[in-house]
N, C-alpha and C positions, 0 to 999 in steps of 0.2 A: 619215427616217421613210418616204419613198416607197420606198426600197430594201427596207425590212422588209415593207411592204405587197405589193410586187411579188414578193418571195420567198415570202410566204404564199400569194399567188394562184397562183404557179407550182407550189408544193407541192400545193395543193388540186387544180389541174388534172391533175397527174400522178397523184394518188390516184384521181381520178374516172376516168381512162383505165384504170387497173388494174382498177377495179370493173366496167367495161363488159364485157358478154359478147363473147368472141372476142378480147379484148386480153390476157387473162391465161392461166392454165392452162385447157385445154379441158374444159368440163363434159360429163358424160355426157348423151347424148340420151335423154330420157324418152319412152316410148311413150305417145302421146296417147289410145290406145284402152283400153276396159275390156271384159271378157267380157260383162257385162250389156248394154252399149251395142251390141255386135256381134250378140248373140243376139236382143235385142228385148224388148219389154214382157212382163212376166209370168215371165221366166226368172230363177231363183234358183240360186245356187251350190250344187253338190252335193259336188264334189271337185276337187282340182287336184294336179298333179304337176310338179316342176321338170324342166327339161332342163339337164343339166350337161355341161361339157367333161370327157370321161373322163380326160384327162391331167392337167388342172389342178384340176378340181372347181369351176371358175367357173360360175356360173349363166348360161345363155344365153337361157332363156325358160321359159315355164310353159304346160302344157296344162291347159285348164279344161273341166270337165263341168258343165253346167247343165241344169235341167229346169223345164218349165212344168207345175205341178201341175194346172192347169185343163184343159189340152189333152192331157197325157200325152206331149208331145214333149220330146225331149232335144236338146241343142245342145253342140257342142264347138268350141273355138277354141284356137289356139296363139298366144300373145302373145310377141313377141321382147323380150328384155331387153338382149341384146348385139347389136351390128350393126344397131341401130335406124336406119332410114332408108337402109340399104344393101340392095340386092337380094341375098338369099341364099335357097337352096332351103329352104322351110318347109312342113310338112304337118300335117294333123290329120285324124282319122277317127273314125267312129262305126259300130258294128256291133251293132245290137239283135238279140236272138234271134228276133224275129218278122218282121223286114224285111231288106232287102238292105243290104249294106255300102256305105258312101259315104265318099269321101276328097276332100279339097281340098288340092292341093299345087301348088307352083310357086315361081318366084322372087318373093319378097315383101319389102316394105320394113318392114312393121309386124306383120302377123299372117296366119295361115292360118285359113280358116273365115269365117263360121260354117258348120257342117254341122248341119242339122236333120233329124231322123228321129223317127218315133213309137217310143217305148220302152215305153209303157204301164206295167204293173206287173211287167214281166219284168226280165231282166238285159241288160247291154250291155257289149261290149268297146270300149274307147276309148283313144286315145293320139295321139302326134304326135312329130315330130322336127324338127331344124334342121341345116343344113349350114353350117359356117363358111366363110369366104372361101377357105381352103386346100382345100376340098372334102371335109373329114372330116364324116361324118354322126354326129349325136349323138341318141340316143333319150332318152325321158323315163325317170326313175329306176325306176319300177315296170314297165317294159316287160318282160313275161314272154316269153322267146324262143319258148316253145311256142305261144303264142297271139298274140303280137305286141303286147299291150297290157295294160291293167289291166281288171279286171272290177268292175262295180258293179251291184247289184241294187236295184230300187226297190220 
């Protein structure tokens, strides 16, 4: 009887080890940030665009455009989906028609941005990019080569 109990206990311990993080297959790291948390109170989502690996189609991240309707300010952030926690070159920009262009870029672990600028009731060009560990730059899906980004009017 004690052998049976010992075998059950051993099997249960082995099952518990497999269920523990880091002991089985490696789970994907989830980005702990949200666009709303990075932009701040009052900002709500307006648009977003994925950044994909051009060769594989895998999603690497997402560029987000938010706006605060009370202040008229816009905010952009690029959140990483792949290579989360790893320093890779990541960028985000916002270019409203009435103010100057602003970009945030550098080696980031989780996100680029936020970039805050007054957009009012006009239009803005916005976008972002990510570089994979091999050094290949990936643009967001709607990156128009003529203007460098997507256009949204408020």
